[in-house]
Each structure stands twice: as C-alpha cells, then as structure tokens.
N, C-alpha and C positions, 0 to 999 in steps of 0.2 A: 265534416258536416252531417248533421243529424237530419234525416229525412222523416222517420217515423218510429214509434215503438208501440208494439202491442203486448198486452200483459192481462193476466187473470189470476185470482185467488192470492192477491198480494195486499196485506194490510187491509184497508177498508173496501177495496176493489175486488168483488168476487167473480162477477161476470167479466167476459172479455172486454177490454176497452182498447182504443187507438188514440194515441196523442200524436198528432201530425204536424210537421214544419213545412208541409208542402202548400203552395201558394194556389188557390183555387181560382181558375180564371171565369169567374162568374160575371165579373164586370170588367170588360175590355179596357176601359179607361184607368181602372185602378189595379190592373194586373201587375204592373212593373212596381207599383208603390210598395216601399218597405220590404223589397224582396231582391233576389239576385239570381242569376241564371248559372246553372251548373254546367259542366262540360256536356253537351249534347250528344257526345259519343258514348257516354255512360249513362245518362238519364235525361228523359225528355220532361222538362218542367222547371219551375222556379222554386226556390226555397225562401221561407220567412226569415227576416233578420231578427225578429223578436217575436215572443209570445207570451201573453199574459194569462195567468191561472187565478181565477176569482171565485170566491165563495165565501159562505157564512163561516163562523167559528165551528171547528169539528167536522165540517163537510168533507175533508180529505185533500185539500190542497197540497199540504206538505208531504202527505203520502204519495201524491202524484209525482211530486218533485223528486221524491226519494227513490223512484223505480230505476232510473239510470244510476243514481249512486250506489243502489244495492247490487245491481248488476255488475257494475264497475267493481266493486268489492269482491264479488264471487269470482270475476274473471281473474283479477289481478293476484288474489291471495288464497284461493282454494289449494292450490299446489304447495304453496308454502306452509299452510295449515297442517297438510298432511304430513309434510316431512317433519312438523313438530307434534306428530301423532295426535292430531284433532280434527274433528269434523265441522267444517265451516258451516255446513247446512244445518247441522244440529245446534250450534252455538248461535246461529243467526236465523232462526225459524221465524218467518214473516207471513204465515198463511192467515186467511180471513178467520176471524176469532168467533163469529157469532153464529156458524152453522157447524153441526158435528160432522156433516159430510165433507167440509173442507179438509179435514185430515186425510181422507182418502182420494182428494182430488189433487192432480199435480198443479203446481205453481208454474206458470208459463210466462216466458218473455221471448219477444222476437223484435229485435232492433235492425233497422235499415239505415244505411249510413254510407258516405263516401270518404275514403281515406287513400292518400298517395296515389290519385289518379286511377282509383278502382272503386267498383260498386259492390258492397257486401250486404248480405242477410245473415244475421246470426240468431239461432233459435236454440232455446233450451227448456226443459221440463224437469222439475225437481219433485220428487215424491219419496215420502218415507226417509228423509234426509239423505237421499241418493240421487244421483243424475240418472234419470229415466230415459232422457232424449237430449241429443245435441247435435247440431248441423251448422255448418258454415258454407255459404255460397258466394260466388263471386262473379262479376263481369268486368272484363277489361276492355280498354279502349281499341277500337278498330278504325280503320280509314274508310269504310263503307258508309252509306247512308243508313243501313239499318243497324239497330242496336246488336251487339253480339249477344249470343245466348249465354244463360247464366249457367255456370257449371258448379257442381257440388265439390268442394275441397275435401270435406269428410262428412260422414253422417254415421252417428253412433246411436244404437239402441242398447240400454243397459251398458255392459262392459264389452260390447262386441262391435266392430266397425262394420258397417253395411256397404259404405262407400269410402274408399280413401285415396287420395292423390298421392304422388310420389314424395311430395314435400312433407306431408303429414305422416306418411309411412316411415320417413327417416326421423321424425319426431317419435313415433311410436317405438322405433328401435332403441330409443334412449329412455323412454319413460312407459311403464306399464299403464293400462288403463285401469283406474281405480273408481269404485263407486262414489267416492266422496271428493273426487277432482275433476274439474272440468279440463277436457283435453287441451283446449285453447290455453288455459292458465299455465300449462307446462312451457309456454313460449316466454312467460315472464320469468326467465331464468337466464343463467349466463351461457347459454347455447350460443353458437355463432349464428350471424344474421343469415347465411346462405343455407342453414339446415332447413329452416321453415320460414322464409322470407314474408309469405303472406299472413302467417301467424304473427310475427313481429310487428308488421304493419297494423294489424288489428289491436294488438296489445297497446301500441303507441297512441291509437286512437282513443282507446279507453283511458289512458294515462292523461291525456289533455282534456278530459272532462272535468271542469272546475265547479266544486260545489261550496256555497257558503250559506252558513247560518250563523246565529248568534254565538255559537260555541266553537267556531272555526278561527283559526289563527291565520293571518296573511303576512306575518312578519318576515317570513323566508324570502317573499317576493321583493320586499323593501331591501333586505340584505343583499340580494343579487343584482338589484337594479337602482342605483342612486338617481337616475334620471325620473324614475316613477315616484320616488319620494319627493324630488322637486316638483314635479307637476301637481301632485296631490297637494303639496304645500300652497301653491298658487291658487288652486281650486278653493281651498279653505279660506284663503284670504279674502276672498270675494264676500263671504258671509261674516267673517271676523277679521276686521282690519287690524286688530291688535296682536294677531299671531306673528311672530318673527319667523319661525321656521319649524320644520318637522326634523327631529334627529333620531337616528338609530343608535341605540346604546347596546353594545355587544362585549361580553365579558367571558373568556374561557375558564372553566372550572378545572382546577387542578385535580383529577380524579382519575384512578386507573381504569383502562378499558374494560375490564372484568367487572367493575362496579358501577358502569354508567347506567345500568337499569336498576340499581338497588335503591329504594327510597331513602334509606337511612344514611347511605354513603353520600347521596346527593344532598341531603339536608346539612350534613357536616361540611360538605365543600362549600355550600352557600354561606354558611356560618363565618367561615374562614375569610371569604371575600368582603363581608361587611355590607352586602348589598340587601336591599329590601326584598324580603322573601315574598311579600304579598303582592309584588307587582311583576309584569313581564312574564315571558314564557321560557320553556327549556327547549332547546333544539339540538338533536344529536346530528352534528354534521359530519363531513368525511374525516376532519382533523380532531375531532373531540366534541365534547359537551359544552354547550355555552347557555349562558343566561342572557336573554335578549328582550329588549324593549323599544318602543317608539314613544317618544315624548313630545309634547308641544311646548315649544319655547316662547316666552313672552319677555319683553323688555321691562325693566324696572326704571322708573323716572324719579328724579329728585323732588319734582313738585308737578301738580297736575297742569300748572298754567306754562311749564317750561318742556324743553325737548332734551334735557340733559340725561342721557342714560347711564345709570349708575351701576346696573347690575342686570342679570336675566333670571328668570325662573322657569322651571320646567315641570309639567305634570305628566304623569304616565298615561297612555292610552289604554294598555293592558292591565289596569287595576280598577276594579269595581269602586273602591272607596276615593278615587281620584277626584280632583276638584274640577275637571273638565265636564261638560255635559254628556249625557248618554248618547245624544244624538251626533255630537262631534267624534266621540270614540268609535261609533258605528261608521260614520262616514269615512274616517282614516282607515279602518279595516277593510270597508267596502272597496275604497278606491284603488288599493293595491291590485285587486283582481280585475276591476273594471278596466283600469288603464292597460294593464298587461294583456288582457284579452283583445281589447280593441287594436292595440299596437301589433300584435303578433297573430291574431286570428285565434280561433277555438270556440268552444262552447262553455258558457257561464250560466249555472243554476243559482239563483239568489232567493232565499226564503224571506218572505215578508219585507219586500222592497221598501215599502213605506214607512214601516215601524220606526217611531222616534226621530223621523227626519221631517224638516220643513217641505212643504209641497213642491217647492222648486226643483228639489234634487231628484225625486223619482221621475218627474218630467224630463230633466235634463239628461238623465241616464238613459231612458228610453229613446228620447229623441237622438241621442248619440249613436246608439246602436242601429236606429233606423235611418241615419243620414249617410248617404252615399259617399261623401268625401271623407268624413271622420272614420267611417267603417269600411274602408276600402278592401280590408282582408276578410270581409264578410263573416265577422265573428257573430255568433248567435247568443242572444240573451233569452233565457226562459225563467220566469220569475212568478211568485206568488204576491198577492196584495189584497188589502181591504179597501183600497182607495178607489171608489166607484167612479170618482172625478176622472180617472185616467181613461175610462171607457171612451170618453169624448175627446181624447187627446191624439187625434190623426192616426188611429189605429184601424186597419183593416178589420172587416168582420171576422175573417178566418185566423186573425192573431189572438182572438179572444176565446178562452176556455172557461166555462162556467161550471163549477163543480157543485152537485147537489148529493144529498144523501136521503135515502127513504126510511120507512118505519123500521126496517130490518137491519139498519146500519150499512147498507150498501151504497157506496159512492159511485157515481157516474159522470161522464164528461159530456157537456153539451155546448153548442156553438149558436151565436145569434143568427147566423145564416140558416139554421135549421130550427129556429124557434117559431113561435105564433106568426101568423101572417102578416101582422101589421109591422114587424120589425123591417124597416126598409132603411136604406142609407141615409134618409132625410130624418129619421127618428133620432131623438137623443136617447142613447142607450142608458145613460145615467138615470134619466127620468123613468125609462121602462123598468129599470131594476127596482127602483124604489117602489113603483106600482106594482111589483110582483110578476111582471110579464116575462122576466128573464131568469130569475133566481129559484122559482118554483118551490119556495120555501115560505112559511108563515113569518110575516114581519110584525114583531110584538109592538103593540102602541101603548100609550099610556093608559087608554081604557082597559085593555088586558092586564096591565099591572095593577090597576086598581083592583080588579077582581082577584087577582092572586094575593094581594097584601090583604084583602079583606078576609081572605082565608074560607 
C-alpha cells in the first residue's frame, strides 16, 4: 500500500513535491468514500483507492507517474548493474535539465508505504552519480493503543553506516557498500530470506509496483493466468459482439542458452519457425526463449444472413499493422494488469488512461477500483489522463492531482481542495477547469489562433 512519495530534482520537478494517497478527513460524510482503512496498529488514517493526475500536454504528468517507476528501477537493479561493472545512476541520469545548479543538487526520493504488516519510510539522495544518503525506517504492529516508535533499520551517509540493525549488518557482511549501489538493492539477490527479512519485504513491495504505458507488454500475465484472458474476452465482447475469443499463441524458439540475447541468432531462429516476425513479443522464460502473441479471433460465416460458421480468422494484438483498432489493442493490453491487480491487490500506474479508448472504459476502470466489492483487496490505481470529464465522475477532491508548469519549466502538484476559494463540492470541476480556475494555464482560443496564423 502506497501512502506517499516525496521527491525533488527529478525530470521536470525541481522543488520538493509530495504525491499522497492519504485520504483527508475534510468532509466527514465523504471520508470513507473511495478509500480504505489500514491497520490502525501501524498507521492512523485511510488510504485512497485511486488517484487522478490531470494536466495539459507537457505539464509533467508522465514524469510524476515515473517517480515510483524510476525509484523501483534503482532499488531492484543498482546491485545487478554494479556486478556488470556499470553505474546505474550514470546511465539513468534524471535530474532537472533547465537549471545549471541542478547538477550540484541531490535528487531526492522518500517513499512511505505499508508492506507485510509493517510500516516503512525509505529515503535516498543521489548526487554526482553516487548515493549520498540512504535510510530505511520501520514501524511494526503492537498490541497497545499507541503506535510503536519508528526505528531506523539502517542509515547511510556516503559509503559509511551511521546506524545499522542486526539484519542489515548481516547483509553488510556479504556485500560491501559501494557508491553506485543502494544498500537495499543487495536484498534483490539469492540471499536467504532470514539474512535480511525486512529488506526482502521491501524488495517484494517494489516488485509489485505495476507500471503500464504504450510501450509495456502485458503478455506474461495472460500466459500465467488463463482466467484473466477469459475475463478480458468477456469485457471486450460487451463493446464488440463479433469477437469470438482471445487466444494466447506461444512458440518456443530452438536457440542455445548462450545465444538467447544475441539479435542475429534470435532472428535466424524466428526464420526457421516461419512465424510472422513483425508481430508478438519475445519473452525469456525459465525454460527458454519464446515468441508470444495474443490474437483476437472472429468467426467467418458463409453468408451475412445465415449463421453457418465456416472458419475463424485471427488478428494480432501486438502488431502495429494489425487490422484491429488501436483502442481494442490497447484495451487488451490494459486489461491484463487491471484484472490481475484487482484480483490480487497491488499498485497499478497507468499512463494516459483515456487515450484511444471510448469514454465508457476510463469510467468503468476507475469505478472498478473505487468499488468496495470489486476491489476488496484494496488495490490502488494511479493514472494520468486528459479527460476533464472524469473530474465529475464521483471522485473525492483529494483524489485529483492537477499538474502545472511555470515559465522556467518547473512542474508542481496542486489539488482542488487547495485551489481558489470558489472550489466547493457543489462546483463542477470540469467547468472550473475550462474556465481556467484549476489548471492555472492559458487556454488557447480561436481568437488566439487567428493572431498566431496572421503572423
């Protein structure tokens, strides 16, 4: 469960910002709406089931969504990158680009979350492609009425521990502190769980952060869950009755283990299979390299007025030249993550939720996450959108994050609850957006365009 994340000097965000999933008790009658209670022995308060990130083009919406994705990448792979003799902080430099001083300013992240019935705060600062500061704090459940004190599991300044618990000392005995490796990242290895159990718990929390954009493949989820493929089929059939089914196509490539990452060897193996090279995705699984695809199957009839099925035809979802619509292909890819997270719990980040989709589906997806019965595992959805109409779709004010950018290229987060005085619960937020009350940016009009075109 994500509570909040603070960050600064990351992409278009120079000043410290906070993105929060904490439900604010400003209105007593709406406090429970679209939220859930966490273990009161760990944290006092309720968390939001979904959160909308809204802004104009180039405002920094996707950059905000990438904060947790980037932090996840550093935590899970900085140790592995070091073993391959590369510096992950150098290869993935994400500092603010428009101030010269940003180079000498640390990039800061602090994430607050609950995992495996414990409360954590994890903080890092990165400067000059090295870890300047790293700290992990924890609160465990107690039987008393008061919350237990937060204890520091480890605190690191540069390459030295300032504070270190027994379990992280055991970890330090196995891995030296390196400037280009997060201490926590060493837990993402084949060490036994009892060496550093808290570290393993935090690693597993980062692993269950699911991030989806137009370049993300969800085919592995369908491969491991036939029921999710069946449920996605039924959802698609509501909007397209001609769909027969979704089918997973999976072919193992005959290629030696040592050549499975060699592009030329992969290409030759694909040619031998006589498969369409332009569709599907490659997936390296435990037992080898596979060419995988999801196709939409349709029945072929002998006559438009009859129901005699003579054949079936299938079109690839993972093929940009396919005959299925862009929106249908995107929905198939989306649904794997959405169904999986709602069924099993977790956190899902979706970039441009409404892009290429009929308006019923963004509403359906957000309603599903906010629904108490459907989302009984308290999964959390965090998404970007351009759909102003969603502002009036039964959202709490604290579920809405409005992103603006100033003349210096600095993005910032604002909320309707802290906007101008006229923003009350009786106001139509979409109306206020179009009037410029919420987005704090110039809305171009036809008259403006006439002046521009006149030159």
